[in-house]
mmCIF file as Biopython writes it, N, C-alpha, C and O atoms, coordinates in Angstrom:
data_model
#
loop_
_atom_site.group_PDB
_atom_site.id
_atom_site.type_symbol
_atom_site.label_atom_id
_atom_site.label_alt_id
_atom_site.label_comp_id
_atom_site.label_asym_id
_atom_site.label_entity_id
_atom_site.label_seq_id
_atom_site.pdbx_PDB_ins_code
_atom_site.Cartn_x
_atom_site.Cartn_y
_atom_site.Cartn_z
_atom_site.occupancy
_atom_site.B_iso_or_equiv
_atom_site.auth_seq_id
_atom_site.auth_asym_id
_atom_site.pdbx_PDB_model_num
ATOM 1   N N  . UNK A ? 1  ? -27.386 33.013  16.596 1.0 0.0 1  A 1 
ATOM 2   C CA . UNK A ? 1  ? -26.806 32.121  17.683 1.0 0.0 1  A 1 
ATOM 3   C C  . UNK A ? 1  ? -27.267 30.659  17.407 1.0 0.0 1  A 1 
ATOM 4   O O  . UNK A ? 1  ? -26.459 29.738  17.530 1.0 0.0 1  A 1 
ATOM 5   N N  . UNK A ? 2  ? -28.469 30.451  17.059 1.0 0.0 2  A 1 
ATOM 6   C CA . UNK A ? 2  ? -28.863 28.997  16.663 1.0 0.0 2  A 1 
ATOM 7   C C  . UNK A ? 2  ? -28.104 28.574  15.435 1.0 0.0 2  A 1 
ATOM 8   O O  . UNK A ? 2  ? -27.714 27.409  15.362 1.0 0.0 2  A 1 
ATOM 9   N N  . UNK A ? 3  ? -27.873 29.395  14.502 1.0 0.0 3  A 1 
ATOM 10  C CA . UNK A ? 3  ? -27.189 29.050  13.323 1.0 0.0 3  A 1 
ATOM 11  C C  . UNK A ? 3  ? -25.719 28.653  13.563 1.0 0.0 3  A 1 
ATOM 12  O O  . UNK A ? 3  ? -25.193 27.666  13.049 1.0 0.0 3  A 1 
ATOM 13  N N  . UNK A ? 4  ? -25.103 29.529  14.404 1.0 0.0 4  A 1 
ATOM 14  C CA . UNK A ? 4  ? -23.713 29.114  14.826 1.0 0.0 4  A 1 
ATOM 15  C C  . UNK A ? 4  ? -23.721 27.736  15.532 1.0 0.0 4  A 1 
ATOM 16  O O  . UNK A ? 4  ? -22.880 26.871  15.288 1.0 0.0 4  A 1 
ATOM 17  N N  . UNK A ? 5  ? -24.663 27.600  16.367 1.0 0.0 5  A 1 
ATOM 18  C CA . UNK A ? 5  ? -24.637 26.151  17.025 1.0 0.0 5  A 1 
ATOM 19  C C  . UNK A ? 5  ? -24.838 25.166  16.034 1.0 0.0 5  A 1 
ATOM 20  O O  . UNK A ? 5  ? -24.175 24.134  16.141 1.0 0.0 5  A 1 
ATOM 21  N N  . UNK A ? 6  ? -25.642 25.287  15.067 1.0 0.0 6  A 1 
ATOM 22  C CA . UNK A ? 6  ? -26.017 24.281  14.131 1.0 0.0 6  A 1 
ATOM 23  C C  . UNK A ? 6  ? -24.895 23.980  13.175 1.0 0.0 6  A 1 
ATOM 24  O O  . UNK A ? 6  ? -24.672 22.837  12.776 1.0 0.0 6  A 1 
ATOM 25  N N  . UNK A ? 7  ? -24.085 25.199  12.762 1.0 0.0 7  A 1 
ATOM 26  C CA . UNK A ? 7  ? -22.908 25.089  12.012 1.0 0.0 7  A 1 
ATOM 27  C C  . UNK A ? 7  ? -21.776 24.248  12.637 1.0 0.0 7  A 1 
ATOM 28  O O  . UNK A ? 7  ? -21.121 23.398  12.033 1.0 0.0 7  A 1 
ATOM 29  N N  . UNK A ? 8  ? -21.632 24.613  13.969 1.0 0.0 8  A 1 
ATOM 30  C CA . UNK A ? 8  ? -20.608 24.060  14.842 1.0 0.0 8  A 1 
ATOM 31  C C  . UNK A ? 8  ? -20.809 22.468  15.015 1.0 0.0 8  A 1 
ATOM 32  O O  . UNK A ? 8  ? -19.866 21.680  14.962 1.0 0.0 8  A 1 
ATOM 33  N N  . UNK A ? 9  ? -22.198 22.077  15.236 1.0 0.0 9  A 1 
ATOM 34  C CA . UNK A ? 9  ? -22.470 20.740  15.355 1.0 0.0 9  A 1 
ATOM 35  C C  . UNK A ? 9  ? -22.386 19.948  14.038 1.0 0.0 9  A 1 
ATOM 36  O O  . UNK A ? 9  ? -22.094 18.752  14.054 1.0 0.0 9  A 1 
ATOM 37  N N  . UNK A ? 10 ? -22.659 20.657  12.825 1.0 0.0 10 A 1 
ATOM 38  C CA . UNK A ? 10 ? -22.516 20.130  11.596 1.0 0.0 10 A 1 
ATOM 39  C C  . UNK A ? 10 ? -20.990 19.820  11.297 1.0 0.0 10 A 1 
ATOM 40  O O  . UNK A ? 10 ? -20.662 18.763  10.758 1.0 0.0 10 A 1 
ATOM 41  N N  . UNK A ? 11 ? -20.134 20.721  11.646 1.0 0.0 11 A 1 
ATOM 42  C CA . UNK A ? 11 ? -18.695 20.575  11.448 1.0 0.0 11 A 1 
ATOM 43  C C  . UNK A ? 11 ? -18.232 19.490  12.354 1.0 0.0 11 A 1 
ATOM 44  O O  . UNK A ? 11 ? -17.395 18.706  11.906 1.0 0.0 11 A 1 
ATOM 45  N N  . UNK A ? 12 ? -18.695 19.336  13.642 1.0 0.0 12 A 1 
ATOM 46  C CA . UNK A ? 12 ? -18.176 18.206  14.423 1.0 0.0 12 A 1 
ATOM 47  C C  . UNK A ? 12 ? -18.813 16.916  13.802 1.0 0.0 12 A 1 
ATOM 48  O O  . UNK A ? 12 ? -18.129 15.893  13.815 1.0 0.0 12 A 1 
ATOM 49  N N  . UNK A ? 13 ? -19.914 16.887  13.326 1.0 0.0 13 A 1 
ATOM 50  C CA . UNK A ? 13 ? -20.521 15.567  12.741 1.0 0.0 13 A 1 
ATOM 51  C C  . UNK A ? 13 ? -19.577 15.129  11.421 1.0 0.0 13 A 1 
ATOM 52  O O  . UNK A ? 13 ? -19.306 13.956  11.164 1.0 0.0 13 A 1 
ATOM 53  N N  . UNK A ? 14 ? -19.192 16.110  10.750 1.0 0.0 14 A 1 
ATOM 54  C CA . UNK A ? 14 ? -18.489 15.753  9.570  1.0 0.0 14 A 1 
ATOM 55  C C  . UNK A ? 14 ? -17.123 15.361  9.948  1.0 0.0 14 A 1 
ATOM 56  O O  . UNK A ? 14 ? -16.556 14.458  9.334  1.0 0.0 14 A 1 
ATOM 57  N N  . UNK A ? 15 ? -16.519 16.030  10.991 1.0 0.0 15 A 1 
ATOM 58  C CA . UNK A ? 15 ? -15.184 15.627  11.463 1.0 0.0 15 A 1 
ATOM 59  C C  . UNK A ? 15 ? -15.346 14.175  12.126 1.0 0.0 15 A 1 
ATOM 60  O O  . UNK A ? 15 ? -14.445 13.362  11.920 1.0 0.0 15 A 1 
ATOM 61  N N  . UNK A ? 16 ? -16.290 13.859  12.799 1.0 0.0 16 A 1 
ATOM 62  C CA . UNK A ? 16 ? -16.474 12.522  13.260 1.0 0.0 16 A 1 
ATOM 63  C C  . UNK A ? 16 ? -16.629 11.443  12.160 1.0 0.0 16 A 1 
ATOM 64  O O  . UNK A ? 16 ? -16.123 10.324  12.244 1.0 0.0 16 A 1 
ATOM 65  N N  . UNK A ? 17 ? -17.335 11.859  11.178 1.0 0.0 17 A 1 
ATOM 66  C CA . UNK A ? 17 ? -17.498 10.895  9.910  1.0 0.0 17 A 1 
ATOM 67  C C  . UNK A ? 17 ? -16.112 10.728  9.223  1.0 0.0 17 A 1 
ATOM 68  O O  . UNK A ? 17 ? -15.788 9.634   8.761  1.0 0.0 17 A 1 
ATOM 69  N N  . UNK A ? 18 ? -15.325 11.772  9.157  1.0 0.0 18 A 1 
ATOM 70  C CA . UNK A ? 18 ? -14.038 11.629  8.517  1.0 0.0 18 A 1 
ATOM 71  C C  . UNK A ? 18 ? -13.159 10.799  9.361  1.0 0.0 18 A 1 
ATOM 72  O O  . UNK A ? 18 ? -12.507 9.900   8.830  1.0 0.0 18 A 1 
ATOM 73  N N  . UNK A ? 19 ? -13.079 11.028  10.670 1.0 0.0 19 A 1 
ATOM 74  C CA . UNK A ? 19 ? -12.390 10.164  11.689 1.0 0.0 19 A 1 
ATOM 75  C C  . UNK A ? 19 ? -12.730 8.606   11.417 1.0 0.0 19 A 1 
ATOM 76  O O  . UNK A ? 19 ? -11.804 7.809   11.267 1.0 0.0 19 A 1 
ATOM 77  N N  . UNK A ? 20 ? -13.898 8.248   11.366 1.0 0.0 20 A 1 
ATOM 78  C CA . UNK A ? 20 ? -14.361 6.909   11.242 1.0 0.0 20 A 1 
ATOM 79  C C  . UNK A ? 20 ? -13.823 6.437   10.020 1.0 0.0 20 A 1 
ATOM 80  O O  . UNK A ? 20 ? -13.214 5.368   9.981  1.0 0.0 20 A 1 
ATOM 81  N N  . UNK A ? 21 ? -14.019 7.226   8.905  1.0 0.0 21 A 1 
ATOM 82  C CA . UNK A ? 21 ? -13.347 6.646   7.651  1.0 0.0 21 A 1 
ATOM 83  C C  . UNK A ? 21 ? -12.045 6.353   7.662  1.0 0.0 21 A 1 
ATOM 84  O O  . UNK A ? 21 ? -11.636 5.284   7.208  1.0 0.0 21 A 1 
ATOM 85  N N  . UNK A ? 22 ? -11.173 7.353   8.228  1.0 0.0 22 A 1 
ATOM 86  C CA . UNK A ? 22 ? -9.872  7.383   8.207  1.0 0.0 22 A 1 
ATOM 87  C C  . UNK A ? 22 ? -9.320  6.136   9.174  1.0 0.0 22 A 1 
ATOM 88  O O  . UNK A ? 22 ? -8.353  5.441   8.863  1.0 0.0 22 A 1 
ATOM 89  N N  . UNK A ? 23 ? -10.015 5.989   10.268 1.0 0.0 23 A 1 
ATOM 90  C CA . UNK A ? 23 ? -9.694  4.868   11.188 1.0 0.0 23 A 1 
ATOM 91  C C  . UNK A ? 23 ? -10.078 3.546   10.591 1.0 0.0 23 A 1 
ATOM 92  O O  . UNK A ? 23 ? -9.421  2.542   10.864 1.0 0.0 23 A 1 
ATOM 93  N N  . UNK A ? 24 ? -11.069 3.502   9.822  1.0 0.0 24 A 1 
ATOM 94  C CA . UNK A ? 24 ? -11.388 2.291   9.088  1.0 0.0 24 A 1 
ATOM 95  C C  . UNK A ? 24 ? -10.211 1.858   8.117  1.0 0.0 24 A 1 
ATOM 96  O O  . UNK A ? 24 ? -9.773  0.708   8.128  1.0 0.0 24 A 1 
ATOM 97  N N  . UNK A ? 25 ? -9.733  2.832   7.292  1.0 0.0 25 A 1 
ATOM 98  C CA . UNK A ? 25 ? -8.634  2.599   6.434  1.0 0.0 25 A 1 
ATOM 99  C C  . UNK A ? 25 ? -7.483  2.286   7.075  1.0 0.0 25 A 1 
ATOM 100 O O  . UNK A ? 25 ? -6.696  1.470   6.594  1.0 0.0 25 A 1 
ATOM 101 N N  . UNK A ? 26 ? -7.268  2.904   8.225  1.0 0.0 26 A 1 
ATOM 102 C CA . UNK A ? 26 ? -5.907  2.603   9.208  1.0 0.0 26 A 1 
ATOM 103 C C  . UNK A ? 26 ? -6.042  1.056   9.451  1.0 0.0 26 A 1 
ATOM 104 O O  . UNK A ? 26 ? -5.110  0.305   9.164  1.0 0.0 26 A 1 
ATOM 105 N N  . UNK A ? 27 ? -7.143  0.623   9.951  1.0 0.0 27 A 1 
ATOM 106 C CA . UNK A ? 27 ? -7.137  -0.656  10.419 1.0 0.0 27 A 1 
ATOM 107 C C  . UNK A ? 27 ? -7.134  -1.665  9.382  1.0 0.0 27 A 1 
ATOM 108 O O  . UNK A ? 27 ? -6.678  -2.782  9.626  1.0 0.0 27 A 1 
ATOM 109 N N  . UNK A ? 28 ? -7.613  -1.362  8.222  1.0 0.0 28 A 1 
ATOM 110 C CA . UNK A ? 28 ? -7.352  -2.219  7.113  1.0 0.0 28 A 1 
ATOM 111 C C  . UNK A ? 28 ? -5.849  -2.370  6.712  1.0 0.0 28 A 1 
ATOM 112 O O  . UNK A ? 28 ? -5.341  -3.477  6.540  1.0 0.0 28 A 1 
ATOM 113 N N  . UNK A ? 29 ? -5.223  -1.292  6.584  1.0 0.0 29 A 1 
ATOM 114 C CA . UNK A ? 29 ? -3.824  -1.259  6.355  1.0 0.0 29 A 1 
ATOM 115 C C  . UNK A ? 29 ? -3.037  -2.114  7.512  1.0 0.0 29 A 1 
ATOM 116 O O  . UNK A ? 29 ? -2.145  -2.917  7.236  1.0 0.0 29 A 1 
ATOM 117 N N  . UNK A ? 30 ? -3.445  -1.862  8.726  1.0 0.0 30 A 1 
ATOM 118 C CA . UNK A ? 30 ? -2.831  -2.548  9.819  1.0 0.0 30 A 1 
ATOM 119 C C  . UNK A ? 30 ? -2.938  -4.009  9.648  1.0 0.0 30 A 1 
ATOM 120 O O  . UNK A ? 30 ? -1.932  -4.713  9.732  1.0 0.0 30 A 1 
ATOM 121 N N  . UNK A ? 31 ? -4.188  -4.535  9.396  1.0 0.0 31 A 1 
ATOM 122 C CA . UNK A ? 31 ? -4.513  -5.929  9.147  1.0 0.0 31 A 1 
ATOM 123 C C  . UNK A ? 31 ? -3.579  -6.614  8.085  1.0 0.0 31 A 1 
ATOM 124 O O  . UNK A ? 31 ? -2.964  -7.673  8.207  1.0 0.0 31 A 1 
ATOM 125 N N  . UNK A ? 32 ? -3.622  -5.739  6.998  1.0 0.0 32 A 1 
ATOM 126 C CA . UNK A ? 32 ? -2.861  -6.176  5.738  1.0 0.0 32 A 1 
ATOM 127 C C  . UNK A ? 32 ? -1.385  -6.228  6.235  1.0 0.0 32 A 1 
ATOM 128 O O  . UNK A ? 32 ? -0.760  -7.253  5.965  1.0 0.0 32 A 1 
ATOM 129 N N  . UNK A ? 33 ? -0.830  -5.354  6.851  1.0 0.0 33 A 1 
ATOM 130 C CA . UNK A ? 33 ? 0.566   -5.283  7.333  1.0 0.0 33 A 1 
ATOM 131 C C  . UNK A ? 33 ? 0.695   -6.747  8.209  1.0 0.0 33 A 1 
ATOM 132 O O  . UNK A ? 33 ? 1.507   -7.599  7.849  1.0 0.0 33 A 1 
ATOM 133 N N  . UNK A ? 34 ? -0.013  -6.909  9.157  1.0 0.0 34 A 1 
ATOM 134 C CA . UNK A ? 34 ? 0.226   -8.013  10.127 1.0 0.0 34 A 1 
ATOM 135 C C  . UNK A ? 34 ? -0.007  -9.358  9.260  1.0 0.0 34 A 1 
ATOM 136 O O  . UNK A ? 34 ? 0.651   -10.359 9.545  1.0 0.0 34 A 1 
ATOM 137 N N  . UNK A ? 35 ? -0.856  -9.381  8.301  1.0 0.0 35 A 1 
ATOM 138 C CA . UNK A ? 35 ? -0.973  -10.633 7.519  1.0 0.0 35 A 1 
ATOM 139 C C  . UNK A ? 35 ? 0.259   -10.933 6.671  1.0 0.0 35 A 1 
ATOM 140 O O  . UNK A ? 35 ? 0.699   -12.077 6.552  1.0 0.0 35 A 1 
ATOM 141 N N  . UNK A ? 36 ? 0.782   -9.894  6.103  1.0 0.0 36 A 1 
ATOM 142 C CA . UNK A ? 36 ? 2.082   -9.935  5.215  1.0 0.0 36 A 1 
ATOM 143 C C  . UNK A ? 36 ? 3.212   -10.320 6.084  1.0 0.0 36 A 1 
ATOM 144 O O  . UNK A ? 36 ? 4.072   -11.057 5.601  1.0 0.0 36 A 1 
ATOM 145 N N  . UNK A ? 37 ? 3.337   -9.853  7.492  1.0 0.0 37 A 1 
ATOM 146 C CA . UNK A ? 37 ? 4.384   -10.287 8.284  1.0 0.0 37 A 1 
ATOM 147 C C  . UNK A ? 37 ? 4.299   -11.817 8.697  1.0 0.0 37 A 1 
ATOM 148 O O  . UNK A ? 37 ? 5.280   -12.552 8.806  1.0 0.0 37 A 1 
ATOM 149 N N  . UNK A ? 38 ? 2.999   -12.180 8.908  1.0 0.0 38 A 1 
ATOM 150 C CA . UNK A ? 38 ? 2.918   -13.665 9.244  1.0 0.0 38 A 1 
ATOM 151 C C  . UNK A ? 38 ? 3.263   -14.436 8.091  1.0 0.0 38 A 1 
ATOM 152 O O  . UNK A ? 38 ? 4.007   -15.413 8.179  1.0 0.0 38 A 1 
ATOM 153 N N  . UNK A ? 39 ? 2.706   -14.007 6.893  1.0 0.0 39 A 1 
ATOM 154 C CA . UNK A ? 39 ? 3.126   -14.842 5.745  1.0 0.0 39 A 1 
ATOM 155 C C  . UNK A ? 39 ? 4.547   -15.019 5.430  1.0 0.0 39 A 1 
ATOM 156 O O  . UNK A ? 39 ? 5.092   -16.050 5.036  1.0 0.0 39 A 1 
ATOM 157 N N  . UNK A ? 40 ? 5.118   -13.773 5.679  1.0 0.0 40 A 1 
ATOM 158 C CA . UNK A ? 40 ? 6.759   -13.817 5.339  1.0 0.0 40 A 1 
ATOM 159 C C  . UNK A ? 40 ? 7.379   -14.686 6.341  1.0 0.0 40 A 1 
ATOM 160 O O  . UNK A ? 40 ? 8.246   -15.488 5.994  1.0 0.0 40 A 1 
ATOM 161 N N  . UNK A ? 41 ? 6.967   -14.578 7.666  1.0 0.0 41 A 1 
ATOM 162 C CA . UNK A ? 41 ? 7.538   -15.488 8.631  1.0 0.0 41 A 1 
ATOM 163 C C  . UNK A ? 41 ? 7.485   -16.940 8.440  1.0 0.0 41 A 1 
ATOM 164 O O  . UNK A ? 41 ? 8.439   -17.675 8.693  1.0 0.0 41 A 1 
ATOM 165 N N  . UNK A ? 42 ? 6.355   -17.342 7.988  1.0 0.0 42 A 1 
ATOM 166 C CA . UNK A ? 42 ? 6.076   -18.830 7.635  1.0 0.0 42 A 1 
ATOM 167 C C  . UNK A ? 42 ? 6.808   -19.175 6.434  1.0 0.0 42 A 1 
ATOM 168 O O  . UNK A ? 42 ? 7.354   -20.277 6.371  1.0 0.0 42 A 1 
ATOM 169 N N  . UNK A ? 43 ? 6.890   -18.232 5.334  1.0 0.0 43 A 1 
ATOM 170 C CA . UNK A ? 43 ? 7.665   -18.433 4.252  1.0 0.0 43 A 1 
ATOM 171 C C  . UNK A ? 43 ? 9.163   -18.824 4.465  1.0 0.0 43 A 1 
ATOM 172 O O  . UNK A ? 43 ? 9.743   -19.800 3.991  1.0 0.0 43 A 1 
ATOM 173 N N  . UNK A ? 44 ? 9.655   -17.864 5.271  1.0 0.0 44 A 1 
ATOM 174 C CA . UNK A ? 44 ? 11.112  -18.053 5.801  1.0 0.0 44 A 1 
ATOM 175 C C  . UNK A ? 44 ? 11.190  -19.310 6.648  1.0 0.0 44 A 1 
ATOM 176 O O  . UNK A ? 44 ? 12.199  -20.012 6.580  1.0 0.0 44 A 1 
ATOM 177 N N  . UNK A ? 45 ? 10.241  -19.611 7.393  1.0 0.0 45 A 1 
ATOM 178 C CA . UNK A ? 45 ? 10.359  -20.795 8.260  1.0 0.0 45 A 1 
ATOM 179 C C  . UNK A ? 45 ? 10.343  -22.144 7.395  1.0 0.0 45 A 1 
ATOM 180 O O  . UNK A ? 45 ? 10.997  -23.142 7.698  1.0 0.0 45 A 1 
ATOM 181 N N  . UNK A ? 46 ? 9.531   -22.042 6.309  1.0 0.0 46 A 1 
ATOM 182 C CA . UNK A ? 46 ? 9.386   -23.274 5.367  1.0 0.0 46 A 1 
ATOM 183 C C  . UNK A ? 46 ? 10.752  -23.363 4.609  1.0 0.0 46 A 1 
ATOM 184 O O  . UNK A ? 46 ? 11.320  -24.450 4.506  1.0 0.0 46 A 1 
ATOM 185 N N  . UNK A ? 47 ? 11.290  -22.192 4.065  1.0 0.0 47 A 1 
ATOM 186 C CA . UNK A ? 47 ? 12.461  -22.267 3.406  1.0 0.0 47 A 1 
ATOM 187 C C  . UNK A ? 47 ? 13.698  -22.868 4.236  1.0 0.0 47 A 1 
ATOM 188 O O  . UNK A ? 47 ? 14.448  -23.742 3.803  1.0 0.0 47 A 1 
ATOM 189 N N  . UNK A ? 48 ? 13.788  -22.280 5.457  1.0 0.0 48 A 1 
ATOM 190 C CA . UNK A ? 48 ? 14.877  -22.682 6.284  1.0 0.0 48 A 1 
ATOM 191 C C  . UNK A ? 48 ? 14.678  -24.366 6.905  1.0 0.0 48 A 1 
ATOM 192 O O  . UNK A ? 48 ? 15.604  -25.145 7.133  1.0 0.0 48 A 1 
ATOM 193 N N  . UNK A ? 49 ? 13.456  -24.590 7.057  1.0 0.0 49 A 1 
ATOM 194 C CA . UNK A ? 49 ? 12.993  -25.985 7.474  1.0 0.0 49 A 1 
ATOM 195 C C  . UNK A ? 49 ? 13.435  -26.962 6.259  1.0 0.0 49 A 1 
ATOM 196 O O  . UNK A ? 49 ? 13.985  -28.038 6.493  1.0 0.0 49 A 1 
ATOM 197 N N  . UNK A ? 50 ? 13.175  -26.542 5.034  1.0 0.0 50 A 1 
ATOM 198 C CA . UNK A ? 50 ? 13.309  -27.382 3.893  1.0 0.0 50 A 1 
ATOM 199 C C  . UNK A ? 50 ? 14.885  -27.486 3.693  1.0 0.0 50 A 1 
ATOM 200 O O  . UNK A ? 50 ? 15.331  -28.557 3.281  1.0 0.0 50 A 1 
ATOM 201 N N  . UNK A ? 51 ? 15.687  -26.513 3.942  1.0 0.0 51 A 1 
ATOM 202 C CA . UNK A ? 51 ? 17.075  -26.581 3.804  1.0 0.0 51 A 1 
ATOM 203 C C  . UNK A ? 51 ? 17.621  -27.356 4.880  1.0 0.0 51 A 1 
ATOM 204 O O  . UNK A ? 51 ? 18.572  -28.085 4.600  1.0 0.0 51 A 1 
ATOM 205 N N  . UNK A ? 52 ? 17.197  -27.333 6.059  1.0 0.0 52 A 1 
ATOM 206 C CA . UNK A ? 52 ? 17.656  -28.274 7.079  1.0 0.0 52 A 1 
ATOM 207 C C  . UNK A ? 52 ? 17.320  -29.625 6.962  1.0 0.0 52 A 1 
ATOM 208 O O  . UNK A ? 52 ? 18.078  -30.480 7.421  1.0 0.0 52 A 1 
ATOM 209 N N  . UNK A ? 53 ? 16.057  -29.984 6.285  1.0 0.0 53 A 1 
ATOM 210 C CA . UNK A ? 53 ? 15.843  -31.345 5.986  1.0 0.0 53 A 1 
ATOM 211 C C  . UNK A ? 53 ? 16.697  -31.914 4.870  1.0 0.0 53 A 1 
ATOM 212 O O  . UNK A ? 53 ? 17.025  -33.100 4.888  1.0 0.0 53 A 1 
ATOM 213 N N  . UNK A ? 54 ? 17.060  -31.093 3.906  1.0 0.0 54 A 1 
ATOM 214 C CA . UNK A ? 54 ? 18.045  -31.559 2.992  1.0 0.0 54 A 1 
ATOM 215 C C  . UNK A ? 54 ? 19.381  -31.848 3.456  1.0 0.0 54 A 1 
ATOM 216 O O  . UNK A ? 54 ? 20.089  -32.729 2.970  1.0 0.0 54 A 1 
ATOM 217 N N  . UNK A ? 55 ? 19.744  -31.009 4.505  1.0 0.0 55 A 1 
ATOM 218 C CA . UNK A ? 55 ? 21.027  -31.283 5.123  1.0 0.0 55 A 1 
ATOM 219 C C  . UNK A ? 55 ? 21.002  -32.505 5.825  1.0 0.0 55 A 1 
ATOM 220 O O  . UNK A ? 55 ? 21.947  -33.283 5.690  1.0 0.0 55 A 1 
ATOM 221 N N  . UNK A ? 56 ? 19.969  -32.803 6.615  1.0 0.0 56 A 1 
ATOM 222 C CA . UNK A ? 56 ? 19.755  -34.180 7.162  1.0 0.0 56 A 1 
ATOM 223 C C  . UNK A ? 56 ? 19.803  -35.204 6.351  1.0 0.0 56 A 1 
ATOM 224 O O  . UNK A ? 56 ? 20.453  -36.179 6.727  1.0 0.0 56 A 1 
ATOM 225 N N  . UNK A ? 57 ? 19.218  -35.236 5.214  1.0 0.0 57 A 1 
ATOM 226 C CA . UNK A ? 57 ? 19.275  -36.223 4.134  1.0 0.0 57 A 1 
ATOM 227 C C  . UNK A ? 57 ? 20.649  -36.375 3.597  1.0 0.0 57 A 1 
ATOM 228 O O  . UNK A ? 57 ? 21.063  -37.523 3.438  1.0 0.0 57 A 1 
ATOM 229 N N  . UNK A ? 58 ? 21.406  -35.377 3.298  1.0 0.0 58 A 1 
ATOM 230 C CA . UNK A ? 58 ? 22.736  -35.519 2.994  1.0 0.0 58 A 1 
ATOM 231 C C  . UNK A ? 58 ? 23.624  -36.110 4.062  1.0 0.0 58 A 1 
ATOM 232 O O  . UNK A ? 58 ? 24.537  -36.914 3.872  1.0 0.0 58 A 1 
ATOM 233 N N  . UNK A ? 59 ? 23.284  -35.671 5.048  1.0 0.0 59 A 1 
ATOM 234 C CA . UNK A ? 59 ? 24.236  -36.306 6.211  1.0 0.0 59 A 1 
ATOM 235 C C  . UNK A ? 59 ? 23.970  -37.804 6.383  1.0 0.0 59 A 1 
ATOM 236 O O  . UNK A ? 59 ? 24.886  -38.609 6.553  1.0 0.0 59 A 1 
ATOM 237 N N  . UNK A ? 60 ? 22.664  -38.147 6.330  1.0 0.0 60 A 1 
ATOM 238 C CA . UNK A ? 60 ? 22.325  -39.625 6.422  1.0 0.0 60 A 1 
ATOM 239 C C  . UNK A ? 60 ? 22.887  -40.443 5.198  1.0 0.0 60 A 1 
ATOM 240 O O  . UNK A ? 60 ? 23.290  -41.603 5.274  1.0 0.0 60 A 1 
ATOM 241 N N  . UNK A ? 61 ? 22.858  -39.749 4.175  1.0 0.0 61 A 1 
ATOM 242 C CA . UNK A ? 61 ? 23.724  -40.505 2.866  1.0 0.0 61 A 1 
ATOM 243 C C  . UNK A ? 61 ? 25.073  -40.653 3.073  1.0 0.0 61 A 1 
ATOM 244 O O  . UNK A ? 61 ? 25.640  -41.732 2.902  1.0 0.0 61 A 1 
ATOM 245 N N  . UNK A ? 62 ? 25.677  -39.563 3.458  1.0 0.0 62 A 1 
ATOM 246 C CA . UNK A ? 62 ? 27.135  -39.640 3.565  1.0 0.0 62 A 1 
ATOM 247 C C  . UNK A ? 62 ? 27.496  -40.675 4.941  1.0 0.0 62 A 1 
ATOM 248 O O  . UNK A ? 62 ? 28.484  -41.408 4.972  1.0 0.0 62 A 1 
ATOM 249 N N  . UNK A ? 63 ? 26.623  -40.578 5.894  1.0 0.0 63 A 1 
ATOM 250 C CA . UNK A ? 63 ? 26.932  -41.512 6.979  1.0 0.0 63 A 1 
ATOM 251 C C  . UNK A ? 63 ? 26.820  -42.960 6.611  1.0 0.0 63 A 1 
ATOM 252 O O  . UNK A ? 63 ? 27.552  -43.803 7.131  1.0 0.0 63 A 1 
ATOM 253 N N  . UNK A ? 64 ? 25.782  -43.295 5.592  1.0 0.0 64 A 1 
ATOM 254 C CA . UNK A ? 64 ? 25.656  -44.494 5.038  1.0 0.0 64 A 1 
ATOM 255 C C  . UNK A ? 64 ? 26.809  -44.944 4.140  1.0 0.0 64 A 1 
ATOM 256 O O  . UNK A ? 64 ? 27.247  -46.093 4.186  1.0 0.0 64 A 1 
ATOM 257 N N  . UNK A ? 65 ? 27.242  -44.088 3.399  1.0 0.0 65 A 1 
ATOM 258 C CA . UNK A ? 65 ? 28.275  -44.354 2.473  1.0 0.0 65 A 1 
ATOM 259 C C  . UNK A ? 65 ? 29.706  -44.661 3.353  1.0 0.0 65 A 1 
ATOM 260 O O  . UNK A ? 65 ? 30.522  -45.524 3.028  1.0 0.0 65 A 1 
ATOM 261 N N  . UNK A ? 66 ? 29.823  -43.794 4.499  1.0 0.0 66 A 1 
ATOM 262 C CA . UNK A ? 66 ? 30.948  -43.962 5.341  1.0 0.0 66 A 1 
ATOM 263 C C  . UNK A ? 66 ? 31.025  -45.376 5.858  1.0 0.0 66 A 1 
ATOM 264 O O  . UNK A ? 66 ? 32.114  -45.945 5.933  1.0 0.0 66 A 1 
ATOM 265 N N  . UNK A ? 67 ? 29.865  -45.977 6.227  1.0 0.0 67 A 1 
ATOM 266 C CA . UNK A ? 67 ? 29.843  -47.250 6.812  1.0 0.0 67 A 1 
ATOM 267 C C  . UNK A ? 67 ? 30.208  -48.185 5.791  1.0 0.0 67 A 1 
ATOM 268 O O  . UNK A ? 67 ? 30.266  -49.388 6.047  1.0 0.0 67 A 1 
#
């Protein structure tokens, strides 16, 4: 009887350790995913902003030539 309880508690402890390890890996991957999404967003924002700035420069030059 005591051996069965000891075995069950050992299995529960092992399952708990496994759960903690898997959860730790999951959160590492989740943080990596969020960081890559943020980096991707700011990269797209910088590219679009740069293109809009170039558009503004070209419009300014064409407006100056029109005058």
